[in-house]
C-alpha positions as a Python dict, from the first residue, in 0.01 Angstrom:
ca = {
    (1, 'M'): (0, 0, 0),
    (2, 'K'): (138, -20, -377),
    (3, 'K'): (500, -39, -424),
    (4, 'P'): (611, 210, -689),
    (5, 'M'): (779, 86, -983),
    (6, 'K'): (1154, 135, -976),
    (7, 'T'): (1431, 182, -1275),
    (8, 'V'): (1725, -57, -1272),
    (9, 'R'): (1953, 220, -1150),
    (10, 'E'): (1708, 271, -855),
    (11, 'L'): (1688, -99, -781),
    (12, 'I'): (2073, -121, -755),
    (13, 'Q'): (2081, 179, -513),
    (14, 'H'): (1809, -13, -316),
    (15, 'M'): (2035, -315, -311),
    (16, 'K'): (2337, -113, -190),
    (17, 'N'): (2141, 20, 84),
    (18, 'K'): (2040, -360, 190),
    (19, 'G'): (2427, -420, 209),
    (20, 'I'): (2426, -614, -143),
    (21, 'G'): (2787, -566, -255),
    (22, 'F'): (2884, -490, -617),
    (23, 'N'): (3284, -589, -565),
    (24, 'I'): (3281, -914, -815),
    (25, 'L'): (3024, -781, -1049),
    (26, 'N'): (3016, -385, -1059),
    (27, 'E'): (2693, -150, -1091),
    (28, 'V'): (2760, -124, -1461),
    (29, 'E'): (2774, -495, -1518),
    (30, 'A'): (2484, -525, -1265),
    (31, 'E'): (2251, -274, -1475),
    (32, 'E'): (2318, -488, -1804),
    (33, 'H'): (2262, -807, -1612),
    (34, 'L'): (1926, -689, -1504),
    (35, 'N'): (1848, -504, -1835),
    (36, 'N'): (1928, -833, -2042),
    (37, 'H'): (1942, -1135, -1851),
    (38, 'N'): (1723, -1151, -1547),
    (39, 'N'): (1479, -918, -1334),
    (40, 'Y'): (1521, -776, -1007),
    (41, 'F'): (1232, -951, -824),
    (42, 'K'): (1336, -1307, -927),
    (43, 'L'): (1726, -1251, -885),
    (44, 'T'): (1684, -1119, -542),
    (45, 'A'): (1470, -1399, -430),
    (46, 'Y'): (1785, -1595, -346),
    (47, 'R'): (1882, -1332, -63),
    (48, 'K'): (1663, -1542, 157),
    (49, 'N'): (1944, -1776, 171),
    (50, 'Y'): (2138, -1519, 372),
    (51, 'T'): (2131, -1364, 704),
    (52, 'K'): (2093, -999, 813),
    (53, 'Y'): (2309, -812, 1078),
    (54, 'T'): (2089, -828, 1401),
    (55, 'S'): (2267, -516, 1555),
    (56, 'G'): (2516, -234, 1496),
    (57, 'S'): (2579, 22, 1216),
    (58, 'N'): (2458, -258, 961),
    (59, 'K'): (2158, -335, 1137),
    (60, 'D'): (1904, -518, 900),
    (61, 'K'): (2154, -539, 607),
    (62, 'Y'): (2264, -862, 452),
    (63, 'E'): (2564, -1036, 580),
    (64, 'R'): (2884, -1085, 306),
    (65, 'L'): (2621, -1091, 10),
    (66, 'E'): (2749, -1002, -319),
    (67, 'F'): (2519, -913, -627),
    (68, 'A'): (2734, -1196, -817),
    (69, 'Y'): (2645, -1461, -568),
    (70, 'L'): (2268, -1377, -664),
    (71, 'V'): (2341, -1428, -1033),
    (72, 'E'): (2528, -1758, -986),
    (73, 'L'): (2250, -1873, -763),
    (74, 'A'): (1988, -1814, -1028),
    (75, 'R'): (2233, -1970, -1317),
    (76, 'I'): (2256, -2282, -1073),
    (77, 'D'): (1902, -2281, -1027),
    (78, 'A'): (1815, -2293, -1393),
    (79, 'E'): (2024, -2608, -1436),
    (80, 'I'): (1876, -2766, -1121),
    (81, 'R'): (1501, -2723, -1276),
    (82, 'S'): (1610, -2833, -1600),
    (83, 'L'): (1734, -3174, -1434),
    (84, 'L'): (1478, -3222, -1187),
    (85, 'L'): (1209, -3191, -1481),
    (86, 'D'): (1364, -3429, -1691),
    (87, 'M'): (1387, -3670, -1388),
    (88, 'A'): (1030, -3611, -1303),
    (89, 'L'): (916, -3692, -1671),
    (90, 'D'): (1153, -4016, -1620),
    (91, 'I'): (932, -4103, -1326),
    (92, 'E'): (578, -4002, -1489),
    (93, 'H'): (687, -4235, -1797),
    (94, 'F'): (756, -4526, -1584),
    (95, 'L'): (461, -4472, -1370),
    (96, 'K'): (264, -4514, -1687),
    (97, 'V'): (443, -4829, -1792),
    (98, 'A'): (394, -4969, -1454),
    (99, 'L'): (21, -4899, -1475),
    (100, 'I'): (-33, -5029, -1788),
    (101, 'K'): (139, -5358, -1709),
    (102, 'V'): (-47, -5428, -1411),
    (103, 'V'): (-362, -5386, -1608),
    (104, 'E'): (-240, -5607, -1875),
    (105, 'N'): (-175, -5853, -1593),
    (106, 'E'): (-525, -5812, -1461),
    (107, 'M'): (-650, -5873, -1810),
    (108, 'I'): (-442, -6206, -1899),
    (109, 'N'): (-460, -6357, -1524),
    (110, 'K'): (-819, -6246, -1398),
    (111, 'K'): (-1001, -6198, -1700),
    (112, 'V'): (-1166, -5895, -1534),
    (113, 'E'): (-1021, -5620, -1729),
    (114, 'D'): (-1011, -5516, -2057),
    (115, 'G'): (-854, -5164, -2046),
    (116, 'Y'): (-1186, -4979, -2043),
    (117, 'K'): (-1296, -5120, -1701),
    (118, 'I'): (-1031, -4933, -1525),
    (119, 'L'): (-1157, -4597, -1622),
    (120, 'D'): (-1518, -4676, -1594),
    (121, 'G'): (-1457, -4742, -1203),
    (122, 'Y'): (-1249, -4443, -1170),
    (123, 'F'): (-1502, -4218, -1311),
    (124, 'N'): (-1770, -4374, -1151),
    (125, 'A'): (-1551, -4329, -815),
    (126, 'D'): (-1562, -4686, -708),
    (127, 'D'): (-1297, -4623, -459),
    (128, 'I'): (-1509, -4390, -271),
    (129, 'I'): (-1763, -4521, 6),
    (130, 'D'): (-1912, -4219, 144),
    (131, 'V'): (-2224, -4113, -79),
    (132, 'A'): (-2147, -3734, -83),
    (133, 'D'): (-1771, -3781, -131),
    (134, 'K'): (-1860, -4039, -414),
    (135, 'F'): (-2094, -3762, -591),
    (136, 'K'): (-1823, -3489, -534),
    (137, 'I'): (-1537, -3687, -659),
    (138, 'R'): (-1722, -3853, -972),
    (139, 'T'): (-1826, -3529, -1076),
    (140, 'S'): (-1472, -3382, -1052),
    (141, 'R'): (-1324, -3670, -1215),
    (142, 'R'): (-1586, -3665, -1498),
    (143, 'N'): (-1555, -3283, -1584),
    (144, 'Q'): (-1168, -3323, -1558),
    (145, 'F'): (-1206, -3585, -1825),
    (146, 'N'): (-1456, -3388, -2048),
    (147, 'N'): (-1260, -3076, -2038),
    (148, 'K'): (-955, -3265, -2190),
    (149, 'F'): (-1145, -3278, -2539),
    (150, 'P'): (-1185, -2916, -2584),
    (151, 'Q'): (-858, -2834, -2448),
    (152, 'N'): (-678, -3084, -2674),
    (153, 'I'): (-879, -3056, -2985),
    (154, 'K'): (-641, -2809, -3167),
    (155, 'N'): (-319, -2964, -3023),
    (156, 'P'): (-142, -3155, -3291),
    (157, 'Y'): (29, -3379, -3056),
    (158, 'C'): (-315, -3514, -2909),
    (159, 'F'): (-586, -3472, -3174),
    (160, 'G'): (-529, -3815, -3328),
    (161, 'L'): (-622, -3982, -2985),
    (162, 'I'): (-895, -3785, -2931),
    (163, 'K'): (-1038, -3800, -3298),
    (164, 'K'): (-1003, -4188, -3270),
    (165, 'Y'): (-1113, -4232, -2927),
    (166, 'N'): (-1380, -3978, -2898),
    (167, 'E'): (-1662, -4198, -2770),
    (168, 'E'): (-1492, -4403, -2528),
    (169, 'I'): (-1130, -4421, -2445),
    (170, 'P'): (-907, -4695, -2304),
    (171, 'I'): (-630, -4672, -2047),
    (172, 'W'): (-362, -4677, -2292),
    (173, 'A'): (-483, -4390, -2503),
    (174, 'Y'): (-612, -4212, -2162),
    (175, 'I'): (-259, -4176, -1979),
    (176, 'E'): (-120, -4002, -2293),
    (177, 'L'): (-376, -3703, -2232),
    (178, 'C'): (-285, -3713, -1863),
    (179, 'S'): (-122, -3480, -1645),
    (180, 'F'): (103, -3596, -1368),
    (181, 'G'): (-176, -3514, -1120),
    (182, 'D'): (-396, -3738, -1315),
    (183, 'I'): (-160, -4024, -1332),
    (184, 'K'): (-135, -3989, -937),
    (185, 'D'): (-528, -4001, -893),
    (186, 'L'): (-541, -4310, -1144),
    (187, 'I'): (-286, -4478, -953),
    (188, 'A'): (-457, -4390, -616),
    (189, 'Y'): (-757, -4519, -741),
    (190, 'Y'): (-637, -4853, -890),
    (191, 'S'): (-405, -4916, -588),
    (192, 'C'): (-741, -4903, -373),
    (193, 'I'): (-962, -5137, -570),
    (194, 'T'): (-696, -5388, -636),
    (195, 'G'): (-424, -5378, -383),
    (196, 'W'): (-158, -5325, -618),
    (197, 'N'): (155, -5165, -462),
    (198, 'P'): (303, -4903, -745),
    (199, 'G'): (616, -4895, -532),
    (200, 'V'): (590, -4520, -409),
    (201, 'D'): (302, -4378, -197),
    (202, 'I'): (79, -4120, -310),
    (203, 'I'): (183, -3837, -80),
    (204, 'T'): (523, -3871, -243),
    (205, 'L'): (379, -3863, -577),
    (206, 'D'): (195, -3536, -513),
    (207, 'R'): (526, -3362, -375),
    (208, 'I'): (672, -3461, -703),
    (209, 'R'): (392, -3320, -907),
    (210, 'Q'): (439, -2994, -727),
    (211, 'L'): (806, -2984, -791),
    (212, 'R'): (770, -3099, -1145),
    (213, 'N'): (512, -2806, -1209),
    (214, 'A'): (738, -2556, -1032),
    (215, 'C'): (1044, -2665, -1258),
    (216, 'A'): (802, -2647, -1584),
    (217, 'H'): (668, -2315, -1469),
    (218, 'G'): (1033, -2174, -1430),
    (219, 'N'): (963, -2100, -1061),
    (220, 'C'): (1269, -2045, -857),
    (221, 'I'): (1351, -2376, -656),
    (222, 'I'): (1672, -2290, -446),
    (223, 'N'): (1569, -1943, -349),
    (224, 'D'): (1492, -2026, 26),
    (225, 'L'): (1651, -2335, 169),
    (226, 'T'): (1620, -2223, 547),
    (227, 'H'): (1530, -2458, 811),
    (228, 'N'): (1124, -2456, 876),
    (229, 'K'): (1042, -2491, 1264),
    (230, 'S'): (673, -2513, 1135),
    (231, 'S'): (571, -2894, 1153),
    (232, 'T'): (247, -2836, 942),
    (233, 'V'): (474, -2719, 638),
    (234, 'A'): (727, -3017, 624),
    (235, 'P'): (571, -3322, 830),
    (236, 'K'): (783, -3579, 987),
    (237, 'T'): (1003, -3775, 719),
    (238, 'P'): (854, -4116, 652),
    (239, 'Q'): (1038, -4411, 768),
    (240, 'F'): (1127, -4517, 382),
    (241, 'L'): (1265, -4196, 309),
    (242, 'A'): (1477, -4167, 648),
    (243, 'Q'): (1645, -4494, 530),
    (244, 'F'): (1717, -4357, 210),
    (245, 'L'): (1911, -4056, 401),
    (246, 'I'): (2065, -4301, 630),
    (247, 'N'): (2205, -4510, 344),
    (248, 'A'): (2355, -4194, 222),
    (249, 'G'): (2531, -4139, 540),
    (250, 'I'): (2318, -3840, 648),
    (251, 'N'): (2311, -3808, 1012),
    (252, 'Q'): (1976, -3725, 1222),
    (253, 'G'): (2031, -3375, 1295),
    (254, 'S'): (2115, -3295, 912),
    (255, 'R'): (1782, -3499, 822),
    (256, 'H'): (1574, -3324, 1055),
    (257, 'N'): (1704, -2958, 955),
    (258, 'K'): (1713, -2998, 575),
    (259, 'M'): (1399, -3222, 538),
    (260, 'S'): (1205, -2960, 730),
    (261, 'N'): (1241, -2736, 431),
    (262, 'P'): (954, -2823, 179),
    (263, 'R'): (1172, -2748, -123),
    (264, 'I'): (1451, -2988, -24),
    (265, 'N'): (1197, -3230, 105),
    (266, 'Q'): (1010, -3267, -249),
    (267, 'I'): (1340, -3270, -417),
    (268, 'V'): (1464, -3587, -191),
    (269, 'H'): (1103, -3746, -257),
    (270, 'L'): (1167, -3711, -626),
    (271, 'L'): (1544, -3851, -604),
    (272, 'Y'): (1414, -4129, -385),
    (273, 'T'): (1144, -4220, -645),
    (274, 'F'): (1390, -4178, -925),
    (275, 'D'): (1636, -4431, -770),
    (276, 'K'): (1341, -4669, -711),
    (277, 'I'): (1138, -4677, -1046),
    (278, 'V'): (1342, -4551, -1314),
    (279, 'V'): (1510, -4884, -1402),
    (280, 'T'): (1609, -4877, -1780),
    (281, 'D'): (1971, -4856, -1795),
    (282, 'N'): (2023, -4609, -2070),
    (283, 'T'): (1765, -4364, -1908),
    (284, 'R'): (1879, -4408, -1558),
    (285, 'N'): (2268, -4417, -1641),
    (286, 'N'): (2224, -4068, -1867),
    (287, 'R'): (2033, -3897, -1562),
    (288, 'V'): (2270, -4038, -1306),
    (289, 'R'): (2557, -3902, -1491),
    (290, 'E'): (2392, -3547, -1517),
    (291, 'F'): (2298, -3532, -1151),
    (292, 'K'): (2662, -3633, -1034),
    (293, 'N'): (2809, -3404, -1306),
    (294, 'L'): (2589, -3113, -1157),
    (295, 'I'): (2711, -3193, -808),
    (296, 'S'): (3054, -3241, -845),
    (297, 'G'): (3118, -3004, -1149),
    (298, 'R'): (2906, -2719, -1212),
    (299, 'L'): (2802, -2641, -842),
    (300, 'Q'): (3178, -2623, -776),
    (301, 'E'): (3267, -2347, -1027),
    (302, 'H'): (3231, -2083, -776),
    (303, 'K'): (3263, -2262, -463),
    (304, 'D'): (3429, -1962, -323),
    (305, 'Y'): (3132, -1770, -324),
    (306, 'F'): (2937, -1989, -102),
    (307, 'K'): (3229, -2099, 150),
    (308, 'N'): (3109, -1872, 438),
    (309, 'N'): (2738, -1945, 389),
    (310, 'Q'): (2662, -2268, 614),
    (311, 'L'): (2308, -2295, 502),
    (312, 'L'): (2412, -2322, 137),
    (313, 'S'): (2762, -2530, 229),
    (314, 'T'): (2548, -2778, 433),
    (315, 'T'): (2271, -2804, 190),
    (316, 'Y'): (2536, -2886, -86),
    (317, 'D'): (2715, -3171, 127),
    (318, 'F'): (2358, -3323, 200),
    (319, 'F'): (2290, -3350, -181),
    (320, 'Q'): (2634, -3465, -241),
    (321, 'K'): (2611, -3753, -15),
    (322, 'I'): (2294, -3852, -185),
    (323, 'A'): (2458, -3837, -523),
    (324, 'N'): (2733, -4062, -386),
    (325, 'T'): (2486, -4311, -302),
    (326, 'I'): (2264, -4338, -639),
    (327, 'K'): (2420, -4562, -890),
}
């Protein structure tokens, strides 16, 4: 059944009916905000971080939820997205550097690599044993590669590479056309073929890829931080990540609850990977400073809004401990 489109005033009344208050930002200010700064659908996504009354006259209405709280969460989310995207781009850069370096070492030390062989093997799916799977993956990889040329032929940032290497492309040029997902797959291939340890597992890279894309596309990140009881959504925390959290002083109960949430889970994977592979002082120091300023500064500006929300308060404490650990 289709839901009818409502005017901003009708949406404000709908929020009031759901128990959302307008005591900090009044209805006139809320209307101005919804008309000019954010839309209802995106703004009210953050209501999932609040519980509802389960009985009494306010049954099914939100407990102690103000419109201003939703506005503040949306603003915080925008800053979190920006920082996480920058961190993901840093990770992507250093993964490329590491991959090129290990290929160079293979060329120098073993004389079996020239920068082209790696891609020949990758597109031929040399890492796949099963014949049916090999054919499927080989076709997928080659189609993905072939599609990059028409997609980027009018792209001023990629056209030079495409024009220069139209016939045959080496690894150092190919990675400049790659998405994060392509880099992940290429690293998985090269690790399988050579035994190279990139310092981070492929599952972690895939979670970073998902988070990176969500940030780049402006998706809400912190609109649902609730504990998820389904083990299929957030599998058991791997030991290396559990140790990362133990080192941050996070107890077992908190680790279990927070890591069950797929959003928090992906953010922790990203922070762990950043801490492990982003090693250049200037890049690392700038980003760590931004992370700590976000935690200890920006997120504290309206801390009174969230002091009675246990979910948000404990999530803040969780990431504050991680921020205190990363140097």
